[in-house]
N, C-alpha and C positions, 0 to 999 in steps of 0.2 A: 503497499501499501504507499502509496507514494505521498511528499509530507502535505499537500493540496490535499489531496484525500483523509486523511489521519485531520486535519485540519475544516472543512467541508461536510465532514461527518458525528464532528460533538457536537455535544451540548452541552449548550454553553449557559452558567446563572447569573442574571442580571437586574438586580435591585427585586430579589425574589422569583421572577422570570423567569423559564423553561426558556431559550430560544435554540431551538434547530432546525435544522435544511429545511427546507418544502417539501415536502410531500404534492403529489400530484391535487391533490386536492384544493391546495393554498395555492399551488402555481396557477387552476383554470380561474381560483376568485379574484387575485393581483393581477392579470393578464393585463384588462384592460389598463393597470395604472402604470405598469410598467412599459405596453406601447405609450404613453405620453410620458413618460419621461425620458421613453428612448428618443422620440421625436422632438422631445426641447432640447436634448443633447443635441442632435442633430442640426441642430436650430441656429446652437451655438456654437455649433465647427467642435462640440469634441468631438474625439477619435481615440479608440485602444492606442492610437501609435503612438499623439500627445500627451495622453496619459503617460505612460512610460518612460517619455520624454522630460516630462516634469518631477517625475519620478529620479530617473537620473542623475538630472542638474538639479535639485533642491529643491524646485516650484513646484506651487503647487494652483497656477492657473489654470489648470482642465477641471482639478480636485472638486478648486472652488463654484468652479462651473456647474460640475456636480452637483454639488450638492445642495447650489441652489433650484436645479432640475428637478431633484429628485420631492425637498422641501414640500411640495405643494401637493404631495399624494404619501408622505409620511405616515398621518394618520393609519389611514389607509391600510399600509404597510405594518403598521407596526402592530395596528390592533389582528388582523389576520398574523402574523409572524409568531404573535407573544398569547396569540388565542383572549387577548382580552377585548371586553367592550372601549368603541372610540371616548367613551367618558373616563375611562381606565388610565390610554392612553394623555391623555388631557393633564395628566394626574402626577404622569413620573416626575423625578430630578430633570429640570430644563436642559442642566447640567450632565444628565446620562443617556440623553438624548441621541448625540450628531454616533456618543460611541456606539450605542444600538445601533440604531441605524446601519456604521460601515460594520459590524459585528457579522449582521442579517447580511448584507450583499457582503463580504465576504466566506459566508458558508451557503452563499451560492453562484454570482460572482461563474463561476464553471459553466452552470446553468443559466448564467444569462446573455450571459458572451456564446457558447455554441446556439445556442435558437435563434438569436439576430445576427448569428453570418449565415448559418443556415439558411434563413429567413431573405437574408439577404441574396444567398447564391442561387436559390429559385427562385425570387425576380428574377435573378437577371437570366436562366434558364427563359422563364418562361419570355422574357422581352424581346430575347434572342430567336426564339422560332417565332413571336409573333414577324420578327422581321421580314424573316426569313418566309414567310408566307408571301 
């Protein structure tokens, strides 16, 4: 098992709440929110490559953009991921919210990246087939 698999398969406890990687039910509930976030990231010009460059250069421009793109859907993501109500999300300690969100993203980044990479490839293939007709 790779280090990434160990991290993404771990259950983490934060503020008394157990958080683990999404299963199919959570993924299906969160897909609309993930779609909205991906659209906002694309509008901001954020890419995986820019994110990697930021990390390598010690800058956080893309990370800041990512957080601003995630925050409108953060309550829903936190609610579904943690299994708590939106009212309970609102009561979470503010200083822990970003850490919790980053933990959830870290646990599910492979799924998010792979899903949208595949969708991009599928859309490109569909466009190619349409153009050939």
